[in-house]
Steps between C-alpha positions, in 0.01 A plus 500: 500500500201645323361638827832676562476671164134600560610644838775701338249624238250597771772698674579698185146597407320782682125554516408821333771502246456469135627186312508364148432140460614325176410147387829349390379160380366632168693649211280813507440519877216702642542768757314628791592826698338570820537589872554222745199488720545193717735214555314165582651174586514367148447802271535876452201728419561797277275775373566693180399866444162404346411323817541138364646256757718215401646218714836335440630189658831542694620167372472620139757773573745255659476241207545773236140500355481872580741783561450793733660840520416822685385796282630842605 
């Protein structure tokens, strides 16, 4: 079931597009906005405009630890 949700998420995300990641588990969640550089087996790699790279586990999006939305 988790793998199906990950596959669905993979299909909805496009390399080269800009996304905003929000940590949902905290009251004051942190945010990261960046361009999706690569999809790996277990995580996504994004780079923000300052050149900082950040990795996020796919499983964390599925279980609700993080939220992701495209920035236009």
